[in-house]
Residue frames as a rotation matrix with the C-alpha (Angstrom) as fourth column:
MET 1
-0.886 -0.409 -0.217 69.47
0.451 -0.868 -0.209 -26.80
-0.103 -0.283 0.954 63.38
THR 2
0.171 0.979 -0.109 66.46
0.953 -0.193 -0.235 -24.63
-0.251 -0.063 -0.966 64.21
VAL 3
-0.825 -0.358 0.438 66.13
0.486 -0.845 0.223 -21.32
0.290 0.396 0.871 62.43
THR 4
-0.029 0.798 -0.602 63.93
0.831 -0.316 -0.458 -18.73
-0.556 -0.513 -0.654 64.10
SER 5
-0.084 0.037 0.996 62.64
0.802 -0.590 0.090 -15.97
0.591 0.807 0.020 61.88
LEU 6
-0.824 -0.242 -0.513 63.01
0.499 -0.738 -0.453 -12.44
-0.269 -0.630 0.729 63.05
MET 7
0.273 0.961 -0.048 60.03
0.889 -0.271 -0.368 -10.15
-0.367 0.058 -0.929 63.32
THR 8
-0.568 -0.381 0.729 59.85
0.664 -0.736 0.132 -6.88
0.487 0.559 0.671 61.38
ALA 9
-0.940 0.231 -0.251 58.49
-0.029 -0.787 -0.616 -3.54
-0.340 -0.572 0.747 62.54
ASP 10
-0.522 0.788 -0.325 55.52
-0.734 -0.222 0.642 -3.97
0.434 0.574 0.694 60.19
GLU 11
-0.217 0.416 -0.883 54.68
0.249 0.898 0.362 -7.33
0.944 -0.141 -0.298 61.81
LEU 12
-0.799 -0.107 -0.592 55.00
0.601 -0.131 -0.788 -5.78
0.007 -0.986 0.169 65.26
TYR 13
-0.883 0.461 -0.088 52.59
-0.460 -0.887 -0.033 -3.03
-0.094 0.012 0.996 64.24
GLN 14
-0.309 0.792 -0.527 49.99
-0.508 0.331 0.795 -5.66
0.804 0.513 0.299 63.28
LEU 15
-0.752 0.010 -0.659 49.95
0.469 0.710 -0.525 -7.28
0.462 -0.704 -0.539 66.75
PRO 16
0.369 0.929 -0.008 46.86
0.609 -0.235 0.757 -6.67
0.702 -0.284 -0.653 68.91
ASN 17
-0.194 -0.408 0.892 47.09
-0.272 -0.851 -0.448 -3.74
0.943 -0.330 0.054 71.33
ASP 18
0.795 0.597 -0.104 46.23
-0.086 0.281 0.956 -5.86
0.600 -0.751 0.275 74.36
GLU 19
0.655 -0.664 -0.361 49.86
0.641 0.234 0.731 -5.97
-0.401 -0.710 0.579 75.51
ARG 20
0.825 -0.462 -0.325 52.93
-0.521 -0.846 -0.118 -3.77
-0.220 0.267 -0.938 75.20
TYR 21
0.686 -0.617 0.386 55.93
0.655 0.755 0.041 -4.98
-0.316 0.224 0.922 73.22
GLU 22
0.414 -0.640 -0.647 59.28
-0.686 -0.686 0.240 -3.77
-0.598 0.345 -0.724 71.97
LEU 23
0.970 -0.201 0.135 61.26
0.239 0.698 -0.675 -5.22
0.041 0.687 0.725 69.09
VAL 24
0.500 -0.864 -0.055 65.01
-0.595 -0.389 0.703 -5.54
-0.629 -0.319 -0.709 69.65
ARG 25
-0.509 -0.731 -0.454 67.03
-0.803 0.214 0.556 -6.55
-0.310 0.648 -0.696 66.60
GLY 26
-0.421 0.462 -0.781 64.07
-0.605 0.498 0.621 -8.58
0.676 0.734 0.070 65.34
GLU 27
-0.735 0.118 -0.668 63.31
0.473 0.795 -0.380 -10.24
0.486 -0.595 -0.640 68.69
LEU 28
0.130 0.880 0.458 59.87
-0.079 -0.451 0.889 -9.58
0.988 -0.152 0.011 70.21
ARG 29
-0.839 -0.367 -0.402 60.00
0.381 0.132 -0.915 -8.59
0.389 -0.921 0.029 73.88
ARG 30
0.272 0.961 -0.050 56.90
0.589 -0.125 0.799 -8.35
0.761 -0.247 -0.600 76.04
MET 31
-0.644 -0.429 0.633 56.90
-0.160 -0.734 -0.660 -5.42
0.748 -0.527 0.404 78.46
SER 32
-0.427 0.452 -0.784 55.60
0.848 0.500 -0.174 -6.07
0.314 -0.739 -0.597 81.98
PRO 33
0.649 0.635 0.419 53.21
0.347 -0.737 0.580 -3.67
0.677 -0.231 -0.699 83.74
THR 34
-0.203 -0.908 0.366 55.21
0.161 -0.400 -0.902 -1.24
0.966 -0.124 0.228 85.82
GLY 35
-0.179 0.165 -0.970 53.39
0.971 0.186 -0.148 -0.42
0.156 -0.969 -0.194 89.04
LEU 36
0.728 0.678 -0.102 52.10
0.683 -0.704 0.195 2.70
0.060 -0.212 -0.975 90.77
GLN 37
0.376 -0.634 -0.676 55.36
0.264 -0.626 0.734 4.44
-0.889 -0.454 -0.068 91.70
HIS 38
-0.632 -0.598 0.493 56.67
0.603 0.021 0.798 4.13
-0.488 0.801 0.347 88.15
GLY 39
-0.075 0.718 0.692 53.42
0.931 -0.198 0.306 5.51
0.357 0.667 -0.654 86.75
ASP 40
0.768 0.341 -0.542 53.34
0.571 -0.747 0.340 8.38
-0.290 -0.571 -0.768 89.23
ILE 41
-0.038 -0.879 -0.474 56.90
0.234 -0.469 0.851 9.47
-0.971 -0.079 0.224 88.46
ALA 42
-0.679 -0.183 0.711 56.36
0.713 0.068 0.698 9.15
-0.176 0.981 0.084 84.69
ALA 43
0.325 0.890 0.320 53.17
0.906 -0.390 0.163 11.24
0.270 0.236 -0.933 84.98
ILE 44
0.623 -0.158 -0.766 54.93
0.379 -0.796 0.472 14.00
-0.684 -0.584 -0.436 86.95
ILE 45
-0.475 -0.874 -0.102 57.74
0.257 -0.248 0.934 14.22
-0.842 0.418 0.343 84.40
THR 46
-0.502 0.345 0.794 55.35
0.863 0.130 0.489 14.06
0.066 0.930 -0.362 81.45
ALA 47
0.585 0.799 -0.138 53.10
0.810 -0.586 0.041 16.81
-0.048 -0.136 -0.990 82.81
SER 48
0.361 -0.538 -0.762 56.04
0.164 -0.768 0.619 19.13
-0.918 -0.349 -0.189 83.41
LEU 49
-0.675 -0.700 0.232 57.59
0.303 0.023 0.953 18.45
-0.672 0.714 0.197 80.01
VAL 50
-0.226 0.684 0.693 54.31
0.966 0.067 0.249 18.73
0.124 0.726 -0.676 78.07
ASP 51
0.686 0.501 -0.527 53.49
0.610 -0.791 0.043 22.04
-0.395 -0.351 -0.849 79.77
HIS 52
0.058 -0.770 -0.636 56.88
-0.024 -0.638 0.770 23.53
-0.998 -0.029 -0.056 78.91
VAL 53
-0.754 -0.394 0.526 57.04
0.445 0.282 0.850 22.15
-0.483 0.875 -0.037 75.36
ARG 54
0.032 0.854 0.520 53.53
0.995 -0.074 0.061 23.32
0.091 0.516 -0.852 74.46
LYS 55
0.654 0.213 -0.726 53.98
0.449 -0.882 0.146 26.74
-0.610 -0.421 -0.672 76.04
HIS 56
0.029 -0.777 -0.629 57.14
-0.356 -0.596 0.720 27.34
-0.934 0.203 -0.294 74.01
ARG 57
0.858 0.437 -0.268 56.06
-0.402 0.249 -0.881 25.42
-0.319 0.864 0.389 70.88
LEU 58
-0.060 -0.997 0.045 59.21
-0.858 0.075 0.508 23.31
-0.510 -0.008 -0.860 70.92
GLY 59
-0.748 -0.188 -0.636 57.82
-0.530 0.746 0.403 20.06
0.398 0.639 -0.658 69.49
LYS 60
0.400 0.889 -0.225 55.88
-0.594 0.438 0.675 17.05
0.698 -0.136 0.703 70.74
VAL 61
-0.581 -0.434 0.688 56.02
-0.802 0.446 -0.396 14.84
-0.136 -0.783 -0.607 73.82
TYR 62
0.140 0.571 -0.809 55.03
-0.582 0.708 0.400 11.19
0.801 0.414 0.432 73.49
VAL 63
0.159 -0.017 0.987 54.37
-0.933 0.324 0.156 8.51
-0.323 -0.946 0.036 76.12
ALA 64
-0.368 -0.575 0.731 55.27
-0.517 0.780 0.353 4.82
-0.773 -0.248 -0.584 76.36
ASP 65
0.316 0.573 0.756 52.92
0.234 0.725 -0.648 3.40
-0.919 0.382 0.095 73.75
VAL 66
0.864 -0.058 -0.499 54.64
-0.468 -0.458 -0.756 5.24
-0.185 0.887 -0.423 70.89
GLY 67
0.573 -0.670 0.472 57.24
0.548 0.742 0.386 3.17
-0.609 0.038 0.792 69.06
PHE 68
0.567 -0.528 -0.632 60.39
-0.701 -0.712 -0.035 4.57
-0.432 0.463 -0.774 67.50
ARG 69
0.915 -0.323 0.241 62.09
0.398 0.817 -0.417 2.49
-0.062 0.478 0.876 64.81
ILE 70
0.695 -0.701 -0.161 65.76
-0.555 -0.665 0.499 3.08
-0.457 -0.257 -0.851 65.56
GLU 71
-0.546 -0.830 0.109 67.35
-0.506 0.431 0.747 0.22
-0.667 0.353 -0.656 63.57
ARG 72
0.571 0.671 -0.473 66.52
-0.791 0.296 -0.535 -1.71
-0.219 0.679 0.700 60.39
ASN 73
0.710 -0.177 -0.681 67.40
-0.367 0.733 -0.573 -5.20
0.601 0.657 0.456 59.16
PRO 74
-0.330 0.858 -0.394 66.83
0.823 0.466 0.326 -6.50
0.463 -0.217 -0.859 61.74
ASP 75
0.044 0.490 0.870 64.38
0.033 -0.871 0.489 -3.94
0.999 0.007 -0.054 63.07
THR 76
-0.667 -0.108 -0.737 64.49
0.739 0.033 -0.673 -2.40
0.098 -0.994 0.058 66.52
VAL 77
-0.061 0.714 0.697 61.39
0.042 -0.696 0.717 -0.56
0.997 0.073 0.013 67.73
ARG 78
-0.690 -0.207 -0.693 61.62
0.693 0.086 -0.716 0.84
0.208 -0.975 0.084 71.24
GLY 79
0.295 0.791 0.536 59.11
0.329 -0.611 0.720 2.85
0.897 -0.036 -0.440 73.27
PRO 80
-0.798 -0.602 -0.027 60.57
0.241 -0.278 -0.930 5.05
0.552 -0.749 0.367 75.99
ASP 81
-0.319 0.691 -0.649 58.45
0.903 0.014 -0.429 5.99
-0.287 -0.723 -0.629 78.97
ILE 82
0.655 0.437 -0.616 58.57
0.236 -0.893 -0.382 9.58
-0.717 0.105 -0.689 77.73
ALA 83
-0.217 -0.715 0.664 59.97
0.936 0.039 0.349 10.98
-0.276 0.698 0.661 74.47
PHE 84
0.398 0.260 -0.880 60.48
0.017 -0.961 -0.277 14.45
-0.917 0.095 -0.387 73.04
VAL 85
-0.096 -0.369 0.924 60.80
0.972 0.166 0.168 15.28
-0.216 0.914 0.343 69.34
ARG 86
-0.651 -0.248 -0.717 61.73
0.179 -0.969 0.173 18.80
-0.737 -0.016 0.675 68.16
SER 87
0.240 0.865 -0.441 59.15
-0.229 -0.391 -0.891 20.67
-0.944 0.314 0.104 66.03
GLU 88
0.047 -0.273 -0.961 61.13
-0.967 -0.253 0.025 20.40
-0.250 0.928 -0.276 62.80
ARG 89
-0.884 -0.413 -0.220 61.19
-0.452 0.876 0.170 16.58
0.122 0.250 -0.960 63.12
VAL 90
-0.440 0.797 0.414 57.53
-0.234 0.343 -0.910 16.02
-0.867 -0.497 0.036 64.08
VAL 91
-0.892 0.240 -0.384 55.52
-0.338 0.211 0.917 14.02
0.301 0.947 -0.107 61.53
LYS 92
-0.007 0.936 0.353 51.92
-0.917 0.135 -0.375 12.90
-0.398 -0.326 0.857 61.36
SER 93
-0.501 -0.155 -0.852 51.57
-0.564 0.805 0.185 9.13
0.657 0.573 -0.491 61.10
ASP 94
0.644 0.704 0.300 49.59
-0.728 0.442 0.524 6.23
0.236 -0.556 0.797 62.49
LYS 95
0.707 -0.461 -0.536 52.70
0.308 0.883 -0.354 4.03
0.637 0.085 0.766 62.39
PHE 96
0.482 -0.636 -0.603 55.95
0.801 0.040 0.598 4.08
-0.357 -0.771 0.528 64.30
PHE 97
0.823 -0.361 -0.438 58.18
-0.397 -0.918 0.010 7.15
-0.406 0.165 -0.899 64.25
GLU 98
0.782 -0.609 0.130 61.03
0.524 0.531 -0.666 6.53
0.337 0.589 0.735 61.80
GLY 99
-0.124 -0.890 0.438 64.14
0.075 -0.448 -0.891 7.38
0.989 -0.077 0.123 63.79
ALA 100
-0.382 -0.167 -0.909 64.96
0.874 0.256 -0.414 8.22
0.302 -0.952 0.049 67.36
PRO 101
0.818 0.576 -0.008 63.45
0.531 -0.749 0.397 10.88
0.223 -0.329 -0.918 69.59
ASP 102
0.232 -0.735 0.637 65.67
-0.184 -0.676 -0.713 13.82
0.955 0.048 -0.293 70.50
LEU 103
-0.552 -0.316 0.772 65.18
-0.800 -0.060 -0.597 12.97
0.235 -0.947 -0.220 74.18
ALA 104
0.101 0.550 -0.829 64.23
0.001 0.833 0.553 9.61
0.995 -0.056 0.084 75.71
ILE 105
-0.342 -0.125 0.932 63.30
-0.901 -0.239 -0.362 9.37
0.268 -0.963 -0.031 79.39
GLU 106
-0.051 0.239 -0.970 63.22
0.027 0.971 0.238 5.97
0.998 -0.014 -0.056 81.05
VAL 107
0.161 0.155 0.975 61.87
-0.970 -0.155 0.185 5.38
0.180 -0.976 0.125 84.56
VAL 108
-0.759 -0.523 -0.389 63.45
-0.445 0.852 -0.276 2.22
0.475 -0.037 -0.879 85.94
SER 109
0.371 0.924 -0.091 60.77
-0.663 0.332 0.671 -0.38
0.650 -0.188 0.736 86.69
PRO 110
0.349 -0.209 0.914 61.00
-0.823 0.398 0.405 -2.87
-0.449 -0.893 -0.033 89.57
SER 111
0.792 0.027 0.610 61.42
0.137 0.966 -0.221 -5.68
-0.595 0.258 0.761 87.01
ASP 112
0.855 -0.510 -0.091 64.21
-0.288 -0.321 -0.902 -3.93
0.431 0.798 -0.422 85.04
THR 113
0.618 -0.763 -0.190 67.73
0.726 0.461 0.510 -5.25
-0.301 -0.453 0.839 85.39
TYR 114
0.260 -0.644 -0.720 70.83
-0.131 -0.762 0.634 -3.06
-0.957 -0.071 -0.283 85.22
THR 115
-0.684 -0.560 0.468 71.79
0.313 0.354 0.881 -4.84
-0.659 0.749 -0.067 81.99
GLU 116
-0.015 0.777 0.629 68.40
0.995 0.076 -0.070 -4.12
-0.102 0.625 -0.774 80.38
VAL 117
0.782 0.282 -0.556 68.56
0.323 -0.946 -0.024 -0.43
-0.533 -0.161 -0.831 81.28
GLU 118
-0.097 -0.912 -0.399 72.11
-0.214 -0.373 0.903 -0.14
-0.972 0.173 -0.159 79.92
GLU 119
-0.612 -0.077 0.787 71.15
0.649 0.520 0.555 -1.99
-0.452 0.851 -0.268 76.72
LYS 120
0.412 0.863 0.293 68.18
0.902 -0.340 -0.267 0.27
-0.131 0.374 -0.918 76.14
THR 121
0.614 -0.275 -0.740 70.27
-0.004 -0.939 0.345 3.38
-0.789 -0.209 -0.578 76.80
ALA 122
-0.496 -0.867 0.056 72.91
-0.014 0.073 0.997 2.21
-0.868 0.493 -0.048 74.32
ASP 123
-0.313 0.473 0.824 70.21
0.919 0.371 0.136 1.46
-0.241 0.799 -0.550 71.72
TRP 124
0.738 0.630 -0.242 68.76
0.571 -0.774 -0.275 4.95
-0.360 0.065 -0.931 72.06
LEU 125
0.337 -0.681 -0.650 72.14
-0.279 -0.732 0.622 6.66
-0.899 -0.028 -0.437 71.72
ARG 126
-0.664 -0.569 0.486 73.23
0.235 0.458 0.857 4.44
-0.710 0.683 -0.171 68.82
GLY 127
-0.074 0.760 0.646 69.87
0.973 0.197 -0.121 5.14
-0.219 0.620 -0.754 67.13
GLY 128
-0.422 -0.197 0.885 70.45
0.590 -0.801 0.103 8.90
0.688 0.566 0.454 67.26
THR 129
0.735 0.644 -0.211 68.81
0.563 -0.406 0.720 10.06
0.378 -0.648 -0.661 70.49
ARG 130
0.189 -0.687 0.701 70.70
-0.097 -0.724 -0.683 13.11
0.977 0.061 -0.203 71.73
ALA 131
-0.680 -0.384 0.625 70.17
-0.654 -0.067 -0.753 12.39
0.332 -0.921 -0.206 75.43
VAL 132
0.033 0.641 -0.766 68.69
0.193 0.748 0.635 9.61
0.981 -0.169 -0.099 77.57
VAL 133
-0.324 -0.029 0.945 67.48
-0.840 -0.450 -0.302 10.41
0.434 -0.892 0.122 81.07
ILE 134
-0.252 0.190 -0.949 67.38
0.280 0.953 0.116 7.44
0.926 -0.237 -0.293 83.45
VAL 135
-0.089 0.344 0.935 65.22
-0.855 -0.508 0.106 7.97
0.511 -0.790 0.339 86.54
ASP 136
-0.473 -0.162 -0.866 65.77
0.180 0.944 -0.275 5.37
0.863 -0.286 -0.418 89.26
PRO 137
0.371 0.741 0.560 62.99
-0.438 -0.393 0.809 5.54
0.819 -0.545 0.179 91.88
LYS 138
0.785 -0.073 -0.615 64.58
0.468 0.721 0.511 2.93
0.406 -0.689 0.600 94.14
ARG 139
-0.142 -0.942 -0.303 67.87
0.986 -0.107 -0.128 4.83
0.088 -0.317 0.944 94.40
ARG 140
0.716 0.500 -0.486 66.19
0.525 -0.846 -0.096 8.24
-0.459 -0.187 -0.868 94.02
THR 141
-0.297 -0.879 -0.373 68.74
0.139 -0.426 0.894 9.19
-0.945 0.213 0.249 91.37
VAL 142
0.897 0.442 -0.006 68.75
0.076 -0.168 -0.983 10.59
-0.436 0.881 -0.184 87.86
ARG 143
-0.266 -0.959 0.095 71.47
0.295 0.013 0.956 10.14
-0.918 0.282 0.279 85.24
ILE 144
0.767 0.411 -0.493 71.62
-0.324 -0.415 -0.850 11.90
-0.554 0.812 -0.185 81.90
HIS 145
-0.048 -0.736 0.675 73.47
0.509 0.564 0.650 10.02
-0.860 0.374 0.347 79.15
GLY 146
0.639 0.158 -0.753 74.63
-0.505 -0.652 -0.566 11.95
-0.580 0.742 -0.336 76.11
ALA 147
0.925 -0.281 -0.256 76.69
-0.106 0.457 -0.883 11.04
0.365 0.844 0.393 73.11
SER 148
0.114 -0.993 -0.022 79.94
-0.062 0.015 -0.998 11.76
0.992 0.115 -0.060 74.96
GLU 149
-0.830 -0.464 0.309 79.19
-0.295 -0.106 -0.950 11.81
0.473 -0.880 -0.049 78.67
THR 150
0.082 0.817 -0.571 77.02
0.600 0.418 0.683 10.66
0.796 -0.399 -0.455 81.55
VAL 151
-0.637 -0.211 0.742 76.02
-0.335 -0.791 -0.513 13.12
0.695 -0.575 0.433 84.25
ASN 152
-0.405 0.522 -0.751 74.60
0.871 0.470 -0.143 12.25
0.278 -0.712 -0.645 87.67
VAL 153
-0.101 0.477 0.873 71.97
0.112 -0.867 0.486 14.86
0.989 0.147 0.034 88.39
ALA 154
-0.890 -0.342 -0.303 72.09
0.341 -0.057 -0.938 16.50
0.304 -0.938 0.167 91.82
ASP 155
-0.749 0.559 -0.356 68.97
0.107 -0.429 -0.897 18.66
-0.654 -0.710 0.262 92.10
ALA 156
0.251 0.879 -0.406 67.02
-0.394 -0.291 -0.872 18.94
-0.884 0.379 0.273 88.81
ILE 157
-0.016 -0.162 0.987 66.60
0.824 0.557 0.105 17.47
-0.567 0.814 0.124 85.35
ALA 158
0.550 0.137 -0.824 67.65
-0.305 -0.885 -0.351 19.97
-0.777 0.445 -0.445 82.69
VAL 159
-0.114 -0.543 0.832 68.67
0.767 0.484 0.421 19.34
-0.631 0.686 0.362 79.08
ASP 160
0.221 0.259 -0.940 68.89
-0.035 -0.962 -0.273 22.90
-0.975 0.093 -0.203 77.76
ASP 161
-0.692 -0.535 -0.484 70.53
-0.488 -0.147 0.860 21.95
-0.532 0.832 -0.159 74.47
ILE 162
-0.899 0.424 0.109 67.51
0.403 0.703 0.587 19.76
0.172 0.571 -0.803 73.65
VAL 163
0.234 0.972 -0.012 64.57
0.838 -0.195 0.510 21.30
0.493 -0.129 -0.860 75.55
PRO 164
-0.628 -0.593 0.504 65.62
0.318 -0.787 -0.529 24.92
0.710 -0.172 0.683 76.22
GLY 165
-0.496 0.338 0.800 64.47
-0.637 -0.768 -0.070 26.28
0.591 -0.544 0.596 79.55
TRP 166
0.582 0.735 -0.347 62.90
-0.295 0.589 0.752 23.09
0.758 -0.335 0.560 80.92
ARG 167
-0.668 -0.724 0.171 63.92
-0.408 0.164 -0.898 22.25
0.622 -0.670 -0.405 84.46
LEU 168
0.521 0.827 -0.211 62.30
-0.275 0.397 0.876 19.76
0.808 -0.398 0.435 86.84
PRO 169
-0.178 -0.585 0.792 63.54
-0.949 -0.111 -0.295 19.65
0.261 -0.804 -0.535 90.43
LEU 170
-0.624 -0.130 -0.771 64.15
-0.071 0.991 -0.109 16.13
0.778 -0.013 -0.628 91.74
SER 171
-0.949 0.303 0.090 62.18
-0.104 -0.028 -0.994 17.06
-0.299 -0.953 0.058 94.85
GLU 172
-0.137 0.935 -0.326 59.06
-0.932 -0.234 -0.278 17.15
-0.337 0.266 0.903 92.62
ILE 173
-0.053 0.048 -0.997 59.82
-0.658 0.749 0.071 13.71
0.751 0.660 -0.008 91.17
PHE 174
-0.456 -0.238 -0.857 60.73
0.371 0.825 -0.426 11.94
0.809 -0.513 -0.288 94.40
GLU 175
-0.054 0.549 0.834 57.97
-0.673 -0.637 0.376 13.31
0.737 -0.542 0.404 96.61
GLU 176
-0.960 -0.242 0.138 57.64
-0.253 0.553 -0.794 11.87
0.116 -0.797 -0.593 100.09
């Protein structure tokens, strides 16, 4: 019988920064590069969210390289494409954020499977994220998952109970 040891968040943190990884229940997962469309959409959403959050002093917005430790023993450290943390929860640290962001936004990559996206969404919600926004460039759709419901977005992303007043029309995300 072969026993494979699980990695901890501290061990993940010590890895070189030459690649992007996530840790899922102790299992190291390498993240593939995403491509131009993914990066463009993530940049549009990030710019809009950062502008609104800074203007209204609501908290901090983080991008993909920031890890959030959302489970322990075994550890799970995920990095959403975009994350928002309310002001009262913001901490200064060089390490991973302990806990989940208030809002996680995931842009579906060409290499993502439906199962992977659903697993990541479930991890975020189980870890304490209040809402997960899934942006699917291929289908040109947006879904918002909350603790009790999933909403298909028709014309704009808005999560007023988490980021009051922020609204991003889908026409700005899915430009022609």
